[in-house]
N, C-alpha and C positions, 0 to 999 in steps of 0.2 A: 420554653418555647419563645418567649419574648427575647431572650438573649440570643437564640439562634437566628431569629429574624433580624435582629440588630447586626449581628456578625455578617449575615449574608448581604445586608444593605451596605455596610462599610466596604466589604470586599468588592461589590459591584461598582461602587463609587470609585474605588482605587483603580479598578480595571478600566473604567471609562476615562479616568483622568490621566492614565499613563501616557506619556508623550510618544508620538510616533517618530521614527527615526527621520532626521533631516527636516523636521517641521517645528515651527515655533508659533504659538498663538499670537494673534494681533492684540495689542493693548487697547487701541482706539481711544475715544474721548468719553466723557461722562454725559449721560442724558440728564434731563431736568429731574428725573427721579433718583439720580445718584448712581445707577448701574451703567455699565458701558453701553453706549448706543448713540442714536442721532439726537432727536429732541425729546419726543415722548415715546419713541419706539426703540426696541433693543436691536443690536446687531449680534453677529456670532462672535464678537470680540470678548475676551476675558482678560483681566489684568494678569501680567506676567507673574511667575512664581516669585514669592517673597517681595511683593510690591503692594503698597497701600495707596489709597486715594482718599482725600478728605475735602469736603466742600460745602457750599451753600448755594441754593437756587431759590428765587422767588417766582412763583407762578401766579399771574394776575387772576383775581377772583372771577373775571368774566369767563375764563376757560379752565378754572380749577376743577379737579376731579372730586373734591369734597367741599361742601358749603359753597357751591358755585353761585356767584352773584352776591355772596354775603361776606366772605373773607378771602384775602390772599392766602395761598399756601406757601409757607416758608419752610423749605426743605433743608435739613442739616443731615449730613451722611458721612459715613466712613466705609470704604470697601477694601477687601483684601483679596489677593491672588495667591493661590498655593496649589500644590500637587502635580503639575502646574497647569491643569486645565479647569480649575474650579475658581469661581469668583463668588464671594459672599459679601453682602452689603447690610449694614444696620443703619436705619434711618429714623429720624424724628421729624414729623410735620407739625408745625406750629400754626394754629389758626388765631392770629393775634387780635382779630376783631370780635372773637367770641370767647367769653370768659368760662372758666371751668365750673364755677359756682356763682349764683346770684350775689350781687353786692361784693364781689372780689375783683382784683385786677389780674388774676392768674389766667392766662389764655389756655384754651384747650390744646392738647398735644396728642397726636397719634403716633405710636411706635410700631415699627414693623421690620421684618427681615426679608432678604431676597437671596436666592441661590441660582447660579447658572453653571452648567457643565458643557464644555466644548466636546461634542461627540465625535466630530470629524474635522481635522484641520484642513485648511485650504490646500488644494493640490495643484499640480500643473494642469494645463488645459482648461477645461470648463468646470472642473470640480470645485464647488464652493465649500467654505467652512460651514459647519452645521452645529448649532447649539440648542439646548433645551433649558428653559428657565421657569422659576416659580417665584412670584412676588406675593408678599403678605399672606402666608399660608395659614395663619392662626387668627383666632378672635373673630371680629366682625368682617374682616377682609374688606376694608374700605378702599384699598388700592390694589386689589387682587388681579393677578394675571397668571395664566399657565400657557406657555407658548413654545413653539418650535420656530427657529429662524435660521436662514442661510445668508451668507455674505460672500461676495466675489469681488476681487480687486483687479482692475485692468489698468496697467501703465499706459499713459498717453504720450505720443511722440512730440510733446511740447515741454521743454524744460524738465522740471521734476514733477509735473502734474500727474495725478492719478484719479481714476474714477472708481468708486466703490458702490456697488448696488446690493441692497439687502431686502429680503422679503420673508414674511412668515405668517403664522396664523395663531390667534389667541383662542384657546379652547374653553368652553363653558362647562368644565368638568366638576367644579365645586360651586355650591351656593355662595353668594357674596353680596355685600351691600352695594359694591360698585366694581365693575371690571374696567381696568384701564385699557386692556386690549380685548376686543370682542369681535372676532372674525379676522379677515385679512388685513394686513398692514405692510408697509414697505417704504423705501426711500433711497435716495442717492446722495453720495458725498463727492464733492469735487475738491481735491486737495491741491493747493498751490504751494509747492515746497512743503517742508515739515511744519510750518508755523501758521498756516492759514487754511481753513476748510469752510466751504459753503455747503449747505444742506437743504434738501427739499424732501418732505415726507408726507405720507398719509397714515394717520395713527389709528385707523379703523373708525374714526368719527369725523375728522376734519383734516385739511391740509395745513401744514406749517412750514416755515422756512427759517433759516438762521445761519449764523456763522460762528466760528471758534478761532481765537487767536492764542497762540502758545508762546510764552515768554520764558527764556532761560531753560527751556527743555522740560520744565516742571509745572509752571503755572499756566492754566488755560482759562481764558475769559470768554464767556458765552453770551450771545444775544439771540433771541428768537422772536419771531412774529407768529403767535398762535392764531390759527384761522386766518393767517396772512394779514392780521390787522391789530393784534394785541401784544405789546412788548412784554417779554419776560426774560429772565436770564440770571447769571451769577458767575461763580468762579470755583475752580477746583485745583488742588495741588496733588501731583502724582510723584511718588518717591519710593525707590527700593529701600528695604530695611534689612 
């Protein structure tokens, strides 16, 4: 019975991830959590097939999701795109100001995984891309989210500028130590050519703003103001393999 359930789950994942004709999923940028998104919120973007992303972000302790007010959250992550509508992320969050054991110098570390499936690619007209995602599904779920999100891109009649709007909902389906997304969330990206993006979002708790600069087509450098007043950020490298 367990093998049958596993086979059905794999078959369903392959069907959902099968590419529609004439459509390609957007790759987007990394969020502070490592998955494709804005700042703290996801978009319906997934990494392209056979592409990986690796990076580091520091989230200031004043608005960290764990040990808030006690320790910065240092996020190290690697993400992979495959099938080609699936994105998987493995992440380690280091709490450098809190030791693992008394009288030691080893910081506490939280390890987690994330998965996202693009259910519907963006179409012509008003149809947005739609994706479903699950963050931190096992253990204490200190950074847990279960969500559905849609994203729509609108070209602007000014140079190569684009406007992208995303919105979704985080569902309280599982018990968790902390939900990153709890209720409605959303945001907008204003792209100035391929190398500069400005962002404003509501992450179901607070408003954030930020910007992303892309160098050499692979290196992205991010700066964000959490709650519009607290600086956080980092960098990521995206590369086909």
